N, C-alpha and C positions, 0 to 999 in steps of 0.2 A: 744252569740251563733250565732247571725246573722253574726257577724264579722268573726267568725271562718268558717262559711259556705261559706261566700263570698270569704275569703282567699283561702279556699280549692278549690272553683271553679276557682279562678284565676290562681292557680299554674299549673295545666295541660295546660292552654292556653299559659303560658309563654314559655314552652319548644319548641313547634312548632315555635314560634316567634323567639327564639334564633337560632334554626336550619335554619330557612328561612334567617336570618340575615347572619349566617356563610355561607350559600350557595351562597348569593349574593356576599359576600367578595371573595369566591373562583372563582365565574364566572365573576367577574369584568374585569380581564385581557383578557377574551375570545375574545371580538371584536378585540383586538389588535393582539392576537395570531392566530386568525382564518386564515388569509391569508397564514401565514407560515405554519400552520397545514394542510391546503388544498394543498398547494404545496408539502409538504412532502408526503402526501397521494398519490397525483397523480404521482409524479416523482419517489418516492422510494417504498412505500408500495404496490401500485397497481401493478407495474411490478413484484415485488417478488411474490405476490399472483398468478399472471398469469403464471409466471414461474413454480411454484409449481404445479398449476393445469395442465399446459401443460405436465408436466412430467408423469402424469397418463392417458394420452389421446393417442389414436392411431391416427396418423396424416399422411396423404399421402404426397408424394414428391411435390405435387402442392399446399400443405397448407390446404387442406380440412380435417375437422375433421371426423374420421370414427367411433367415439365412444370411450368408455373408454377402457383403456388397463391394469387397475389394476397395478400391480408392474412389468409388463413384461418389461417395458423400463429399469427399474433398473437392473432387471435380465440379460438383453442383455448387459448393460453397464459393469457389473462386470464380464461378460463372455469375455470381450474384452481382447485378449491375451497381448496387449500393455499397458493396463491401469496401472499396477503395476509400470513398468518402467517409465511411464509418470508422475505418482504421485511423485515417488522418485526423478526424475529429477526436478520436480517443486519445491520440498522442498530444493534441492540443489541450484536451481536458486534463490529462495527467501532469504534463509539464507545467501548464499555466497554474493550476491549483497548487502544486508542490512548491514551485518557485515563490509565488506570492505568499504562501502560508510560511514558508521558511524565512523570507525577508521580514515579514511582520512579527514573526515569533521571536527573532533575534532582538528586535526593539522591545517587544512585550516582555520577554524574559529578563532583559536588563531592568525594565521598570519593576517587575515583580521581585527582583533581587535587591532593589534599593530599600533603604530604610525610610519610611514616611508614616505619618499617623493614618490608621485605618488599612494598613497593608494586608492584614488577614482578611478583611472584608472584600477588598479588591481581588485577592486570590480566589476566594470562594465564588465571587461573581464571574470570574473568567472561566472557572471550571463548569459552570452551569450549562452552557451549550453542548459540552462533551458529555455530561451526565444525562442530558435530556434525550428522549427518543429522536433519532434521526428522522424517522417517518413523520412524527408530530411537528418537528421543526420545519420540514419541508412543506407540510400541508398548511402550516401557519403562514409561511412565506407565500404560498400560493394564494391564500385568502388576502394577504396584504397587497398582492399585485393585481387582484381582480379589477377589471376595468370599470365595473359598476359601483362596487362597494368597498374597494381596497383602500387602505389608509394611504398607501403610496400615491395614488392618483388624487386622492383628497387633498393631501399636503401640497403636492405640485400645483394643483389648481388654485389652492388658496394663496400660494406664493406667487402666482402668475407666471410660472415656469412653462406651463402647457396650456393650450387653449381648450383642449377637450380631453376626456379620458383615453388613455393609451392601453390597448390590449397587449401587454408586454410579453406574455407567453405565446401569442400568435405568430410572432416573427422569429424565425429561427436564430438570427444573430443576437437579438435582444434576450431571448429565452436562454441561450447558452451563456450569455454574460451573467444573468441573474442566477442561473443554477450554479455557475462557477463561484459566484459570490456567497451563495448559501453553503456551498461545499467548503470554502475557505472559512466561513464563520463557524462551522461545525468541527473543522480539522484544527483550528487555531489553538484551542486550549491544550490539546495533547502535545502538540509540537512545543508550545511555550513552556510547558512544565517539564518536558525532556531537557530543553535548553536551560531552564532554571536549575534543574538538578546538575547539569554539567557545569554551570557557573559556580554553584555552591561547592562543587568538588575541587575547584582550583585553589591552591594554598594561597593565603594572604601574603605570605613572605615573598611570592613572586611579584606581586604589585608594589610591595615595599621596595624591593630591589630596583624595579623599574623607575620608581620615583626618585630614589637616590642617584640613579644614572641620568636623571633629568628628562626621561622620556615623556612626551606629551600624552594627553588622554587618547588622542586618535591613534597615535603610534603604538601605545600600550594595547589598545583594542586589536589593531591589525596584527602586531607581532607576538602578542601574548594570548589574549583572550580567544581569538578565533582559532589559532593552531590548537590550543588546549581543548577547545569545544569540538574538535573534529570527531571524537568517538560519539558524543551525543548527537551531533548533526548527522552522522552516518546512520545511527539507529533510527532516529526520527525520520529521516528522508526515505529510508528503505520501507519502514512500516507505512509511511504516508503513500508511497508509490503503490504498494499493494492494496491498501484500503481505498484509495481514490480510483484506482483502475477497476476495482470490483464494486464500486458504489452503484447500487441499483435504486435504493428508496428515493433519493433526491430526484433523479431524472424521471422515474416512473410516476411518482406522486405529482410532479409538477407539469410534465408535458407527455408522459408515456412515449417519449422518443419522437413524437410528431412535431408538426404535421408530416405524415408518411414516415421517413426515416431521417428527417432534417435535423433532429436533435439526438438521434440514437448514438450511443457508444457501443463498443463490442459486447458489453455486458446485456444491455437491453436488446440489442440485435440478436444475440443468441436466444434470449427468452421468446422474442417473436418468432423466430424460426421454429422453435420447439412447440409453442402453444397456440400461435396464430396460424402458421403455415402447416403445422402438424408433420414437420419433418424431423423426427427425433435423431436420426443418424446424422444428418447435416448439422443439427445443433450440437451433437457431441463433437463433431469435427471442428466446429467453431469454438467450442470450449477448450479443445486441445490447442488451437491456435492462441486462444487467450492465455492458457497456461504457458505456453512457449514464449509469448510476448513478455509476460511478467518476469519469467526467469532471465530473459534477455535483457530487459531493462535493469533489473537488480545486478546482473553480472557486469553490465556496462558501467553502472554507477560505482560498483566496488572497484572495478579497474581504474576508473577516473580518480577515485578517492585514493587508491594506493599510489598511483603516479603522483598525485598532488602531495602525499606524504613523503614520497621519496625525494622530491625535488625541494621540499621546504626545509 
């Protein structure tokens, strides 16, 4: 009986001990993870919290907080007559650049993966637009498109393709097309090298087995290369979506979103609300909308990629 009572008293004591041991195991990596977690909290989470908090405040043009504003900043934002067109243009900007870049990068990645004389030089040449300053690249393209002294107009005039110089950046449609071309030019190297890394990770034995089975080159690419490239494409597309959505230097240095808001995306529109209109709270509300749009686009793409992976 004494043994039973001793065992009964010992059983409850062992459960807290097990929980404590499990807690020690879970917390063991914390000293190693703490610096990274603190850095993420300071650089990522805290600015997001401040951005959301600011969107509910009334702030003067000098930066002084005048008190709470409730949802007035969001109401003022959604009452902006140009907001709908800006959001639609942003969607076109992101989808157009990412799709064109991905398609071109698939071809360029295949080229860079092939064996030919001077391959190393070609790889270095491809990476130059990515290594160069985005702002300087955009300014160079702006100079090239100048209607008086730009080399684009000079070349077209010499070839007889235009009768007089064209002010390419003065027309919203033409300006958007040229800015998207510059964005593709800048984004292409990164995506190409991500795809190149994915191609080099595919085992050669897979292609040998396909050749033995008599698969054609096109069938091999569709049935083997593309499915095995899915992780690289996923990483490249997500990073490109975020980078292109937040791209500010190209638009600002080439057109400043003008004329009026005709070439604005949501990023430059946010900047104008803050520094031109002096509405800091409304600009913070627009920043929150931008943040939500990025998360939505990434989640949407991840879901589509997951479905594609499940059905393949």
